[in-house]
Biopython code that builds the backbone (N, CA, C, O; Angstrom):
import numpy as np
from Bio.PDB.StructureBuilder import StructureBuilder

atoms = [
    (1, "MET", "N", (0.816, -1.183, 0.000)),
    (1, "MET", "CA", (0.000, 0.000, 0.000)),
    (1, "MET", "C", (0.864, 1.253, 0.000)),
    (1, "MET", "O", (0.490, 2.268, -0.589)),
    (2, "GLU", "N", (2.013, 1.187, 0.657)),
    (2, "GLU", "CA", (2.880, 2.353, 0.712)),
    (2, "GLU", "C", (3.412, 2.744, -0.665)),
    (2, "GLU", "O", (3.727, 3.910, -0.898)),
    (3, "TYR", "N", (3.512, 1.784, -1.570)),
    (3, "TYR", "CA", (3.959, 2.090, -2.927)),
    (3, "TYR", "C", (2.898, 2.929, -3.650)),
    (3, "TYR", "O", (3.222, 3.861, -4.385)),
    (4, "ILE", "N", (1.660, 2.589, -3.433)),
    (4, "ILE", "CA", (0.559, 3.343, -4.038)),
    (4, "ILE", "C", (0.495, 4.741, -3.447)),
    (4, "ILE", "O", (0.282, 5.717, -4.167)),
    (5, "TYR", "N", (0.678, 4.837, -2.143)),
    (5, "TYR", "CA", (0.687, 6.160, -1.508)),
    (5, "TYR", "C", (1.806, 7.029, -2.091)),
    (5, "TYR", "O", (1.608, 8.219, -2.336)),
    (6, "ALA", "N", (2.960, 6.439, -2.308)),
    (6, "ALA", "CA", (4.077, 7.192, -2.883)),
    (6, "ALA", "C", (3.711, 7.688, -4.286)),
    (6, "ALA", "O", (4.001, 8.831, -4.641)),
    (7, "ALA", "N", (3.075, 6.822, -5.078)),
    (7, "ALA", "CA", (2.664, 7.219, -6.426)),
    (7, "ALA", "C", (1.618, 8.329, -6.371)),
    (7, "ALA", "O", (1.670, 9.271, -7.162)),
    (8, "LEU", "N", (0.680, 8.224, -5.451)),
    (8, "LEU", "CA", (-0.344, 9.260, -5.318)),
    (8, "LEU", "C", (0.273, 10.584, -4.863)),
    (8, "LEU", "O", (-0.139, 11.653, -5.314)),
    (9, "LEU", "N", (1.242, 10.512, -3.986)),
    (9, "LEU", "CA", (1.930, 11.720, -3.536)),
    (9, "LEU", "C", (2.656, 12.393, -4.699)),
    (9, "LEU", "O", (2.592, 13.613, -4.855)),
    (10, "LEU", "N", (3.336, 11.606, -5.502)),
    (10, "LEU", "CA", (4.013, 12.150, -6.682)),
    (10, "LEU", "C", (3.005, 12.772, -7.641)),
    (10, "LEU", "O", (3.232, 13.855, -8.179)),
    (11, "HIS", "N", (1.903, 12.085, -7.846)),
    (11, "HIS", "CA", (0.857, 12.604, -8.736)),
    (11, "HIS", "C", (0.310, 13.933, -8.224)),
    (11, "HIS", "O", (0.167, 14.886, -8.989)),
    (12, "LYS", "N", (0.010, 13.993, -6.942)),
    (12, "LYS", "CA", (-0.526, 15.206, -6.334)),
    (12, "LYS", "C", (0.465, 16.366, -6.450)),
    (12, "LYS", "O", (0.061, 17.516, -6.619)),
    (13, "ALA", "N", (1.750, 16.062, -6.359)),
    (13, "ALA", "CA", (2.787, 17.083, -6.453)),
    (13, "ALA", "C", (3.083, 17.474, -7.904)),
    (13, "ALA", "O", (3.874, 18.383, -8.156)),
    (14, "GLY", "N", (2.451, 16.791, -8.848)),
    (14, "GLY", "CA", (2.669, 17.101, -10.250)),
    (14, "GLY", "C", (3.980, 16.556, -10.791)),
    (14, "GLY", "O", (4.462, 17.004, -11.831)),
    (15, "GLN", "N", (4.552, 15.596, -10.094)),
    (15, "GLN", "CA", (5.822, 14.987, -10.499)),
    (15, "GLN", "C", (5.567, 13.730, -11.324)),
    (15, "GLN", "O", (4.515, 13.101, -11.210)),
    (16, "LYS", "N", (6.527, 13.380, -12.143)),
    (16, "LYS", "CA", (6.439, 12.158, -12.923)),
    (16, "LYS", "C", (6.609, 10.960, -11.984)),
    (16, "LYS", "O", (7.487, 10.958, -11.121)),
    (17, "ILE", "N", (5.776, 9.963, -12.157)),
    (17, "ILE", "CA", (5.840, 8.768, -11.315)),
    (17, "ILE", "C", (6.819, 7.790, -11.959)),
    (17, "ILE", "O", (6.522, 7.155, -12.970)),
    (18, "THR", "N", (7.984, 7.691, -11.348)),
    (18, "THR", "CA", (9.029, 6.791, -11.832)),
    (18, "THR", "C", (9.439, 5.855, -10.706)),
    (18, "THR", "O", (9.137, 6.085, -9.535)),
    (19, "GLU", "N", (10.134, 4.800, -11.091)),
    (19, "GLU", "CA", (10.630, 3.854, -10.090)),
    (19, "GLU", "C", (11.562, 4.558, -9.107)),
    (19, "GLU", "O", (11.485, 4.343, -7.897)),
    (20, "GLU", "N", (12.434, 5.394, -9.642)),
    (20, "GLU", "CA", (13.398, 6.103, -8.790)),
    (20, "GLU", "C", (12.693, 7.031, -7.806)),
    (20, "GLU", "O", (13.067, 7.099, -6.635)),
    (21, "ALA", "N", (11.674, 7.745, -8.278)),
    (21, "ALA", "CA", (10.956, 8.677, -7.409)),
    (21, "ALA", "C", (10.202, 7.934, -6.315)),
    (21, "ALA", "O", (10.194, 8.371, -5.165)),
    (22, "VAL", "N", (9.571, 6.817, -6.661)),
    (22, "VAL", "CA", (8.849, 6.014, -5.668)),
    (22, "VAL", "C", (9.832, 5.473, -4.635)),
    (22, "VAL", "O", (9.570, 5.530, -3.434)),
    (23, "MET", "N", (10.964, 4.947, -5.104)),
    (23, "MET", "CA", (11.968, 4.409, -4.186)),
    (23, "MET", "C", (12.496, 5.497, -3.254)),
    (23, "MET", "O", (12.699, 5.248, -2.066)),
    (24, "LYS", "N", (12.719, 6.697, -3.779)),
    (24, "LYS", "CA", (13.238, 7.789, -2.968)),
    (24, "LYS", "C", (12.259, 8.172, -1.869)),
    (24, "LYS", "O", (12.659, 8.391, -0.725)),
    (25, "ILE", "N", (10.979, 8.254, -2.210)),
    (25, "ILE", "CA", (9.965, 8.591, -1.198)),
    (25, "ILE", "C", (9.918, 7.527, -0.109)),
    (25, "ILE", "O", (9.885, 7.847, 1.079)),
    (26, "LEU", "N", (9.915, 6.276, -0.513)),
    (26, "LEU", "CA", (9.811, 5.191, 0.465)),
    (26, "LEU", "C", (11.034, 5.120, 1.368)),
    (26, "LEU", "O", (10.898, 4.959, 2.581)),
    (27, "THR", "N", (12.211, 5.237, 0.798)),
    (27, "THR", "CA", (13.413, 5.172, 1.634)),
    (27, "THR", "C", (13.523, 6.390, 2.547)),
    (27, "THR", "O", (14.001, 6.281, 3.676)),
    (28, "THR", "N", (13.080, 7.548, 2.061)),
    (28, "THR", "CA", (13.081, 8.744, 2.903)),
    (28, "THR", "C", (12.132, 8.570, 4.087)),
    (28, "THR", "O", (12.378, 9.092, 5.174)),
    (29, "ALA", "N", (11.062, 7.842, 3.865)),
    (29, "ALA", "CA", (10.098, 7.585, 4.931)),
    (29, "ALA", "C", (10.559, 6.468, 5.866)),
    (29, "ALA", "O", (9.864, 6.137, 6.826)),
    (30, "GLY", "N", (11.717, 5.892, 5.592)),
    (30, "GLY", "CA", (12.244, 4.844, 6.462)),
    (30, "GLY", "C", (11.737, 3.460, 6.130)),
    (30, "GLY", "O", (11.815, 2.549, 6.954)),
    (31, "ILE", "N", (11.220, 3.300, 4.931)),
    (31, "ILE", "CA", (10.699, 1.998, 4.501)),
    (31, "ILE", "C", (11.764, 1.297, 3.673)),
    (31, "ILE", "O", (12.359, 1.897, 2.779)),
    (32, "ASN", "N", (12.002, 0.038, 3.970)),
    (32, "ASN", "CA", (12.942, -0.764, 3.197)),
    (32, "ASN", "C", (12.259, -1.139, 1.886)),
    (32, "ASN", "O", (11.594, -2.171, 1.799)),
    (33, "ALA", "N", (12.424, -0.303, 0.873)),
    (33, "ALA", "CA", (11.709, -0.460, -0.392)),
    (33, "ALA", "C", (12.330, -1.540, -1.261)),
    (33, "ALA", "O", (13.544, -1.747, -1.258)),
    (34, "ASP", "N", (11.468, -2.223, -2.007)),
    (34, "ASP", "CA", (11.867, -3.280, -2.923)),
    (34, "ASP", "C", (11.704, -2.755, -4.349)),
    (34, "ASP", "O", (10.596, -2.414, -4.765)),
    (35, "SER", "N", (12.800, -2.692, -5.091)),
    (35, "SER", "CA", (12.746, -2.116, -6.432)),
    (35, "SER", "C", (11.848, -2.906, -7.375)),
    (35, "SER", "O", (11.262, -2.328, -8.290)),
    (36, "SER", "N", (11.729, -4.208, -7.173)),
    (36, "SER", "CA", (10.858, -5.001, -8.053)),
    (36, "SER", "C", (9.387, -4.640, -7.835)),
    (36, "SER", "O", (8.599, -4.659, -8.780)),
    (37, "ARG", "N", (9.019, -4.314, -6.610)),
    (37, "ARG", "CA", (7.636, -3.884, -6.348)),
    (37, "ARG", "C", (7.385, -2.504, -6.944)),
    (37, "ARG", "O", (6.299, -2.229, -7.454)),
    (38, "ALA", "N", (8.388, -1.642, -6.879)),
    (38, "ALA", "CA", (8.260, -0.316, -7.484)),
    (38, "ALA", "C", (8.127, -0.447, -8.999)),
    (38, "ALA", "O", (7.309, 0.245, -9.606)),
    (39, "LYS", "N", (8.914, -1.320, -9.617)),
    (39, "LYS", "CA", (8.812, -1.562, -11.060)),
    (39, "LYS", "C", (7.436, -2.084, -11.423)),
    (39, "LYS", "O", (6.848, -1.662, -12.419)),
    (40, "ALA", "N", (6.925, -3.002, -10.617)),
    (40, "ALA", "CA", (5.595, -3.572, -10.879)),
    (40, "ALA", "C", (4.518, -2.494, -10.791)),
    (40, "ALA", "O", (3.579, -2.480, -11.587)),
    (41, "LEU", "N", (4.655, -1.604, -9.833)),
    (41, "LEU", "CA", (3.690, -0.512, -9.698)),
    (41, "LEU", "C", (3.733, 0.384, -10.922)),
    (41, "LEU", "O", (2.688, 0.730, -11.473)),
    (42, "ILE", "N", (4.919, 0.760, -11.351)),
    (42, "ILE", "CA", (5.059, 1.631, -12.517)),
    (42, "ILE", "C", (4.462, 0.956, -13.747)),
    (42, "ILE", "O", (3.788, 1.607, -14.545)),
    (43, "ALA", "N", (4.700, -0.328, -13.903)),
    (43, "ALA", "CA", (4.128, -1.066, -15.030)),
    (43, "ALA", "C", (2.600, -1.106, -14.947)),
    (43, "ALA", "O", (1.918, -0.978, -15.964)),
    (44, "ALA", "N", (2.067, -1.282, -13.737)),
    (44, "ALA", "CA", (0.615, -1.342, -13.557)),
    (44, "ALA", "C", (-0.036, 0.012, -13.825)),
    (44, "ALA", "O", (-1.184, 0.074, -14.264)),
    (45, "LEU", "N", (0.684, 1.082, -13.567)),
    (45, "LEU", "CA", (0.134, 2.423, -13.767)),
    (45, "LEU", "C", (0.224, 2.899, -15.210)),
    (45, "LEU", "O", (-0.372, 3.915, -15.569)),
    (46, "GLU", "N", (0.957, 2.180, -16.028)),
    (46, "GLU", "CA", (1.122, 2.590, -17.421)),
    (46, "GLU", "C", (-0.235, 2.614, -18.127)),
    (46, "GLU", "O", (-0.949, 1.612, -18.159)),
    (47, "GLY", "N", (-0.568, 3.750, -18.678)),
    (47, "GLY", "CA", (-1.831, 3.895, -19.387)),
    (47, "GLY", "C", (-3.026, 4.199, -18.493)),
    (47, "GLY", "O", (-4.149, 4.314, -18.983)),
    (48, "ILE", "N", (-2.801, 4.329, -17.192)),
    (48, "ILE", "CA", (-3.888, 4.603, -16.251)),
    (48, "ILE", "C", (-3.980, 6.109, -16.033)),
    (48, "ILE", "O", (-2.975, 6.773, -15.774)),
    (49, "ASN", "N", (-5.187, 6.636, -16.139)),
    (49, "ASN", "CA", (-5.441, 8.035, -15.811)),
    (49, "ASN", "C", (-5.775, 8.076, -14.322)),
    (49, "ASN", "O", (-6.876, 7.696, -13.923)),
    (50, "ILE", "N", (-4.851, 8.527, -13.517)),
    (50, "ILE", "CA", (-5.014, 8.493, -12.066)),
    (50, "ILE", "C", (-6.195, 9.350, -11.622)),
    (50, "ILE", "O", (-6.935, 8.955, -10.722)),
    (51, "GLU", "N", (-6.380, 10.502, -12.231)),
    (51, "GLU", "CA", (-7.514, 11.369, -11.869)),
    (51, "GLU", "C", (-8.841, 10.648, -12.100)),
    (51, "GLU", "O", (-9.737, 10.716, -11.259)),
    (52, "GLU", "N", (-8.971, 9.963, -13.223)),
    (52, "GLU", "CA", (-10.196, 9.219, -13.515)),
    (52, "GLU", "C", (-10.384, 8.066, -12.529)),
    (52, "GLU", "O", (-11.508, 7.794, -12.108)),
    (53, "ALA", "N", (-9.310, 7.395, -12.159)),
    (53, "ALA", "CA", (-9.390, 6.295, -11.195)),
    (53, "ALA", "C", (-9.845, 6.802, -9.832)),
    (53, "ALA", "O", (-10.640, 6.150, -9.155)),
    (54, "ILE", "N", (-9.342, 7.962, -9.434)),
    (54, "ILE", "CA", (-9.750, 8.548, -8.157)),
    (54, "ILE", "C", (-11.224, 8.927, -8.200)),
    (54, "ILE", "O", (-11.959, 8.674, -7.245)),
    (55, "LYS", "N", (-11.661, 9.533, -9.304)),
    (55, "LYS", "CA", (-13.076, 9.903, -9.445)),
    (55, "LYS", "C", (-13.968, 8.663, -9.423)),
    (55, "LYS", "O", (-15.031, 8.674, -8.802)),
    (56, "SER", "N", (-13.542, 7.597, -10.097)),
    (56, "SER", "CA", (-14.324, 6.356, -10.111)),
    (56, "SER", "C", (-14.446, 5.770, -8.713)),
    (56, "SER", "O", (-15.507, 5.278, -8.329)),
    (57, "ALA", "N", (-13.359, 5.824, -7.958)),
    (57, "ALA", "CA", (-13.385, 5.306, -6.585)),
    (57, "ALA", "C", (-14.331, 6.134, -5.725)),
    (57, "ALA", "O", (-15.042, 5.586, -4.882)),
    (58, "ALA", "N", (-14.346, 7.440, -5.929)),
    (58, "ALA", "CA", (-15.229, 8.316, -5.155)),
    (58, "ALA", "C", (-16.683, 8.043, -5.488)),
    (58, "ALA", "O", (-17.536, 8.065, -4.600)),
    (59, "VAL", "N", (-16.978, 7.787, -6.755)),
    (59, "VAL", "CA", (-18.353, 7.492, -7.165)),
    (59, "VAL", "C", (-18.808, 6.185, -6.539)),
    (59, "VAL", "O", (-19.927, 6.090, -6.034)),
    (60, "VAL", "N", (-17.953, 5.185, -6.571)),
    (60, "VAL", "CA", (-18.297, 3.882, -5.980)),
    (60, "VAL", "C", (-18.520, 4.030, -4.485)),
    (60, "VAL", "O", (-19.467, 3.462, -3.941)),
    (61, "GLN", "N", (-17.666, 4.780, -3.819)),
    (61, "GLN", "CA", (-17.791, 4.969, -2.374)),
    (61, "GLN", "C", (-19.057, 5.735, -2.033)),
    (61, "GLN", "O", (-19.742, 5.381, -1.073)),
    (62, "SER", "N", (-19.388, 6.769, -2.785)),
    (62, "SER", "CA", (-20.581, 7.557, -2.483)),
    (62, "SER", "C", (-21.854, 6.786, -2.800)),
    (62, "SER", "O", (-22.905, 7.093, -2.235)),
    (63, "ALA", "N", (-21.796, 5.806, -3.676)),
    (63, "ALA", "CA", (-22.967, 5.005, -4.005)),
    (63, "ALA", "C", (-23.252, 3.954, -2.937)),
    (63, "ALA", "O", (-24.366, 3.432, -2.881)),
    (64, "ALA", "N", (-22.291, 3.635, -2.100)),
    (64, "ALA", "CA", (-22.453, 2.587, -1.092)),
    (64, "ALA", "C", (-23.583, 2.869, -0.103)),
    (64, "ALA", "O", (-24.361, 1.953, 0.163)),
    (65, "PRO", "N", (-23.731, 4.074, 0.462)),
    (65, "PRO", "CA", (-24.844, 4.299, 1.394)),
    (65, "PRO", "C", (-26.217, 4.130, 0.747)),
    (65, "PRO", "O", (-27.151, 3.664, 1.400)),
    (66, "ALA", "N", (-26.352, 4.498, -0.508)),
    (66, "ALA", "CA", (-27.632, 4.338, -1.204)),
    (66, "ALA", "C", (-27.972, 2.858, -1.356)),
    (66, "ALA", "O", (-29.143, 2.482, -1.302)),
    (67, "ALA", "N", (-26.975, 2.031, -1.541)),
    (67, "ALA", "CA", (-27.207, 0.605, -1.706)),
    (67, "ALA", "C", (-27.747, -0.014, -0.426)),
    (67, "ALA", "O", (-28.520, -0.970, -0.493)),
    (68, "LYS", "N", (-27.362, 0.501, 0.740)),
    (68, "LYS", "CA", (-27.812, -0.035, 2.011)),
    (68, "LYS", "C", (-29.303, 0.178, 2.217)),
    (68, "LYS", "O", (-29.950, -0.602, 2.915)),
    (69, "GLU", "N", (-29.849, 1.219, 1.620)),
    (69, "GLU", "CA", (-31.253, 1.542, 1.798)),
    (69, "GLU", "C", (-32.169, 0.705, 0.921)),
    (69, "GLU", "O", (-33.373, 0.650, 1.170)),
    (70, "GLU", "N", (-31.632, 0.063, -0.085)),
    (70, "GLU", "CA", (-32.443, -0.729, -1.001)),
    (70, "GLU", "C", (-32.732, -2.104, -0.406)),
    (70, "GLU", "O", (-32.129, -2.511, 0.587)),
    (71, "LYS", "N", (-33.676, -2.812, -1.041)),
    (71, "LYS", "CA", (-33.972, -4.176, -0.619)),
    (71, "LYS", "C", (-32.753, -5.044, -0.837)),
    (71, "LYS", "O", (-31.869, -4.707, -1.625)),
    (72, "LYS", "N", (-32.710, -6.183, -0.124)),
    (72, "LYS", "CA", (-31.544, -7.054, -0.208)),
    (72, "LYS", "C", (-31.279, -7.522, -1.637)),
    (72, "LYS", "O", (-30.125, -7.574, -2.062)),
    (73, "GLU", "N", (-32.328, -7.862, -2.383)),
    (73, "GLU", "CA", (-32.126, -8.320, -3.750)),
    (73, "GLU", "C", (-31.555, -7.203, -4.607)),
    (73, "GLU", "O", (-30.628, -7.436, -5.383)),
    (74, "GLU", "N", (-32.083, -6.010, -4.483)),
    (74, "GLU", "CA", (-31.590, -4.882, -5.248)),
    (74, "GLU", "C", (-30.183, -4.517, -4.802)),
    (74, "GLU", "O", (-29.359, -4.081, -5.605)),
    (75, "LYS", "N", (-29.917, -4.698, -3.519)),
    (75, "LYS", "CA", (-28.595, -4.381, -2.980)),
    (75, "LYS", "C", (-27.538, -5.274, -3.627)),
    (75, "LYS", "O", (-26.443, -4.807, -3.941)),
    (76, "LYS", "N", (-27.855, -6.550, -3.829)),
    (76, "LYS", "CA", (-26.912, -7.452, -4.466)),
    (76, "LYS", "C", (-26.643, -7.015, -5.898)),
    (76, "LYS", "O", (-25.499, -7.063, -6.349)),
    (77, "GLU", "N", (-27.669, -6.592, -6.617)),
    (77, "GLU", "CA", (-27.492, -6.123, -7.983)),
    (77, "GLU", "C", (-26.630, -4.866, -8.005)),
    (77, "GLU", "O", (-25.771, -4.732, -8.877)),
    (78, "GLU", "N", (-26.835, -3.946, -7.074)),
    (78, "GLU", "CA", (-26.048, -2.720, -7.004)),
    (78, "GLU", "C", (-24.596, -3.049, -6.701)),
    (78, "GLU", "O", (-23.691, -2.427, -7.257)),
    (79, "LYS", "N", (-24.363, -4.022, -5.826)),
    (79, "LYS", "CA", (-23.000, -4.397, -5.477)),
    (79, "LYS", "C", (-22.263, -4.918, -6.700)),
    (79, "LYS", "O", (-21.093, -4.594, -6.903)),
    (80, "VAL", "N", (-22.927, -5.714, -7.510)),
    (80, "VAL", "CA", (-22.298, -6.225, -8.719)),
    (80, "VAL", "C", (-21.949, -5.079, -9.646)),
    (80, "VAL", "O", (-20.865, -5.068, -10.229)),
    (81, "SER", "N", (-22.843, -4.116, -9.795)),
    (81, "SER", "CA", (-22.550, -3.009, -10.701)),
    (81, "SER", "C", (-21.422, -2.132, -10.148)),
    (81, "SER", "O", (-20.641, -1.583, -10.926)),
    (82, "MET", "N", (-21.322, -1.989, -8.829)),
    (82, "MET", "CA", (-20.216, -1.222, -8.254)),
    (82, "MET", "C", (-18.891, -1.933, -8.510)),
    (82, "MET", "O", (-17.877, -1.289, -8.780)),
    (83, "GLU", "N", (-18.901, -3.258, -8.423)),
    (83, "GLU", "CA", (-17.679, -4.011, -8.691)),
    (83, "GLU", "C", (-17.255, -3.833, -10.144)),
    (83, "GLU", "O", (-16.067, -3.703, -10.442)),
    (84, "ASP", "N", (-18.241, -3.830, -11.050)),
    (84, "ASP", "CA", (-17.922, -3.614, -12.456)),
    (84, "ASP", "C", (-17.336, -2.221, -12.665)),
    (84, "ASP", "O", (-16.394, -2.046, -13.439)),
    (85, "ALA", "N", (-17.893, -1.238, -11.977)),
    (85, "ALA", "CA", (-17.390, 0.131, -12.115)),
    (85, "ALA", "C", (-15.971, 0.249, -11.593)),
    (85, "ALA", "O", (-15.190, 1.053, -12.101)),
    (86, "ALA", "N", (-15.630, -0.536, -10.594)),
    (86, "ALA", "CA", (-14.302, -0.464, -9.980)),
    (86, "ALA", "C", (-13.305, -1.438, -10.612)),
    (86, "ALA", "O", (-12.161, -1.517, -10.163)),
    (87, "ALA", "N", (-13.709, -2.173, -11.635)),
    (87, "ALA", "CA", (-12.831, -3.168, -12.234)),
    (87, "ALA", "C", (-11.546, -2.547, -12.752)),
    (87, "ALA", "O", (-10.471, -3.114, -12.562)),
    (88, "GLY", "N", (-11.632, -1.414, -13.391)),
    (88, "GLY", "CA", (-10.437, -0.745, -13.902)),
    (88, "GLY", "C", (-9.555, -0.230, -12.782)),
    (88, "GLY", "O", (-8.342, -0.104, -12.944)),
    (89, "LEU", "N", (-10.165, 0.068, -11.648)),
    (89, "LEU", "CA", (-9.412, 0.574, -10.509)),
    (89, "LEU", "C", (-8.487, -0.494, -9.945)),
    (89, "LEU", "O", (-7.440, -0.177, -9.380)),
    (90, "GLY", "N", (-8.865, -1.749, -10.095)),
    (90, "GLY", "CA", (-8.026, -2.846, -9.596)),
    (90, "GLY", "C", (-6.645, -2.847, -10.238)),
    (90, "GLY", "O", (-5.661, -3.209, -9.593)),
    (91, "SER", "N", (-6.567, -2.448, -11.491)),
    (91, "SER", "CA", (-5.263, -2.422, -12.138)),
    (91, "SER", "C", (-4.366, -1.347, -11.545)),
    (91, "SER", "O", (-3.141, -1.458, -11.603)),
    (92, "LEU", "N", (-4.962, -0.316, -10.979)),
    (92, "LEU", "CA", (-4.164, 0.730, -10.350)),
    (92, "LEU", "C", (-3.452, 0.205, -9.120)),
    (92, "LEU", "O", (-2.335, 0.629, -8.826)),
    (93, "PHE", "N", (-4.078, -0.709, -8.399)),
    (93, "PHE", "CA", (-3.504, -1.226, -7.169)),
    (93, "PHE", "C", (-2.723, -2.512, -7.375)),
    (93, "PHE", "O", (-2.210, -3.098, -6.422)),
    (94, "GLY", "N", (-2.636, -2.943, -8.616)),
    (94, "GLY", "CA", (-1.787, -4.072, -8.999)),
    (94, "GLY", "C", (-1.830, -5.157, -8.028)),
    (94, "GLY", "O", (-1.167, -6.177, -8.212)),
]
sb = StructureBuilder()
sb.init_structure("model")
sb.init_model(0)
sb.init_chain("A")
sb.init_seg("    ")
for serial, (resi, resn, name, xyz) in enumerate(atoms, 1):
    if name == "N":
        sb.init_residue(resn, " ", resi, " ")
    sb.init_atom(name, np.array(xyz, "f"), 0.0, 1.0, " ", f" {name:<3s}", serial, name[0])
structure = sb.get_structure()
């Protein structure tokens, strides 16, 4: 999870998300970073629009309380559709 946080921090700062930048953030934070995990994260983020992924996650999260108010059968259908909406988000978290 700390690798994702490092990538999000770089994104928020407007910096390019690279293996070196992720490793630098993690080691500065006192984390014994693994370069292969950083490489995997960078590969997983290739082609991902982070802003869109964040917006999709927010939509899924905000839809959760509405699902609780529905009947159990409808709630199951809503849960499936939320999972479908978040399918692309899974690639962000590799």
